[in-house]
Every structure is written in C-alpha cells, then in structure tokens.
C-alpha positions as CSV (number, residue, x, y, z in Angstrom):
1,M,-23.3,2.6,3.9
2,E,-25.6,1.4,1.2
3,V,-25.7,3.2,-2.1
4,S,-27.7,2.5,-5.2
5,I,-26.3,1.5,-8.5
6,I,-27.4,3.9,-11.2
7,K,-27.6,3.7,-15.0
8,I,-25.0,5.8,-16.9
9,G,-25.5,5.3,-20.6
10,N,-24.9,1.6,-21.4
11,S,-23.1,1.2,-18.2
12,K,-23.9,1.4,-14.5
13,G,-22.2,3.3,-11.7
14,L,-22.5,4.5,-8.2
15,R,-22.9,8.1,-7.0
16,L,-20.7,9.5,-4.2
17,S,-22.1,12.4,-2.2
18,K,-20.3,15.8,-2.1
19,T,-19.5,15.1,1.5
20,I,-17.6,11.9,0.7
21,L,-15.8,13.5,-2.2
22,K,-14.7,16.4,0.0
23,K,-13.8,14.3,3.0
24,Y,-11.5,12.0,1.0
25,D,-10.3,14.7,-1.4
26,I,-11.6,12.8,-4.5
27,K,-11.2,14.8,-7.7
28,D,-11.4,13.1,-11.1
29,S,-10.4,9.5,-10.4
30,V,-10.1,6.7,-7.8
31,D,-8.2,3.5,-7.4
32,L,-10.5,0.5,-7.7
33,I,-9.0,-2.5,-5.8
34,L,-10.6,-5.9,-6.4
35,E,-10.2,-8.2,-3.4
36,E,-11.4,-11.7,-2.8
37,D,-15.0,-10.8,-1.8
38,Q,-15.0,-7.0,-1.8
39,I,-14.3,-3.9,-3.9
40,V,-12.3,-1.1,-2.3
41,I,-12.5,2.4,-3.7
42,K,-9.5,4.6,-2.7
43,P,-8.7,8.2,-3.6
44,V,-5.8,8.5,-6.1
45,S,-2.8,9.8,-4.3
46,R,-0.8,12.3,-6.4
47,T,2.0,13.1,-3.9
48,R,4.5,14.1,-6.5
49,Q,2.2,16.2,-8.6
50,G,3.8,19.4,-9.6
51,W,7.3,18.4,-8.5
52,D,8.7,18.7,-12.0
53,K,7.8,22.4,-12.2
54,A,9.1,23.0,-8.6
55,F,12.4,21.4,-9.5
56,E,12.7,23.4,-12.7
57,K,12.0,26.6,-10.8
58,M,14.6,25.7,-8.1
59,S,17.2,25.1,-10.9
60,Q,16.4,28.4,-12.5
61,N,16.9,30.1,-9.2
62,N,20.1,28.2,-8.5
63,E,18.5,26.7,-5.4
64,D,19.0,23.0,-6.3
65,H,22.1,22.3,-4.2
66,P,22.4,19.8,-1.3
67,L,21.3,21.2,2.1
68,M,24.2,19.4,3.8
69,D,27.6,18.0,2.8
70,D,28.1,14.3,1.9
71,V,30.9,14.1,4.4
72,F,31.1,15.9,7.7
73,E,34.3,17.7,8.7
74,D,34.8,15.6,11.9
75,E,34.0,12.2,10.3
76,D,36.6,9.6,11.1
77,F,37.1,7.1,8.2
78,E,39.6,5.1,10.1
79,E,36.8,3.4,12.1
80,W,35.4,2.0,8.9
81,K,38.5,0.0,8.1
C-alpha cells in the first residue's frame, strides 16, 4: 500500500487510516523497527497493562494464593535419588 509523506510542523510523517488503526488496535504509539532495507511499523503490545492494579485488588481480597500445591500428595521423591 502506498501512502504519502505529509508535513507536520518542521517534520514529516505518514497518515494511517482509521481502518488500519482499528484493525491493528493502534492507540497512541507504535514500535518502529529499522531493518536493512525497510522500516516496519508494529502496534505496541501492552500485554501486562493494568496487572499492578489487578494484583493489588487480589491481595486486598485475599485471593493471591497459589491455585495448586507445590508438591502433590502422591509425589514420590525416591525416584529422584
């Protein structure tokens, strides 16, 4: 897809359509990857965004315990010797 470079103040940039922004869930920033002969624009992945608040809430609700034991009742440690 060919897009035009536009003037933005003293700089230049490119405009992404609403369709592209929505399709790739692009909000406020992108990763710009400079490769040998090309520039790759990737959406910023914020997979852990909000985890701090979620963990704090879990702690307040006393829900921050392991879901399973570290050692199972029927585990045989002899086989590891």
